[in-house]
N, C-alpha and C positions, 0 to 999 in steps of 0.2 A: 629324271637328277628336279623334281621339281621341291620335293621336301629336305629336307634336309637329314645329312646322314653321317654317321662314324664310319671311323675306320676302316669297319670291313662293307659300308655301302648301304646298309641295314637301315631302315628306316631312327634317327634318333625316337627316344620315347617324349613326348610331349611334356614339357612342365609347367605346373597348374601354375597361378599365382592368385590369391584371397583377392578377393574385390578390394575396392574402394571401401563401400558401407561397408561389408566383412571387418573389414581394420578397425574405421572408424569407429564399429560395435563394441571393437576393444578398450578395457577401460585403462591395461597399460598407456593405452598410445594415445587418453587423454587425460591422465598421470603424470608420464612426460613433459605435456606440451603445457602441463600447467605448473611443474617445473619451473622449466626453462623462458613463459611467460612472468610467472615470479621473480625467478633471478637478472629478468634484463628491467623490467622497471625497480629492481633493488638498486640496480647498476646508476639504471641511466638516470635515477632522480640522488643518488651518490655523484654523479656529476657536474647534473644541477644545482644542486646545492654548493656543491666545491666554488664551480664558478660565480655562484650571487655572493656568495660571500667575501670571493677575490674581489669581486668588483668594485663592492660596497666598501673596501677597507677592511674586512673583520680582520681576514689573511694576510700574511704577508708575505708576497712570493720570495 
């Protein structure tokens, strides 16, 4: 009883996951990360700009 078993008592097949290096080579992962980073930078810069405008009195709260 050392291995994982399914309902019939047989050893369950081991599911192989791709290694981190194999995932990092996938261009889709880098594209998704680039899009997320771009959105994060745009949102953060918009928030900082709004805060600066509010603090300088350009916008009325």
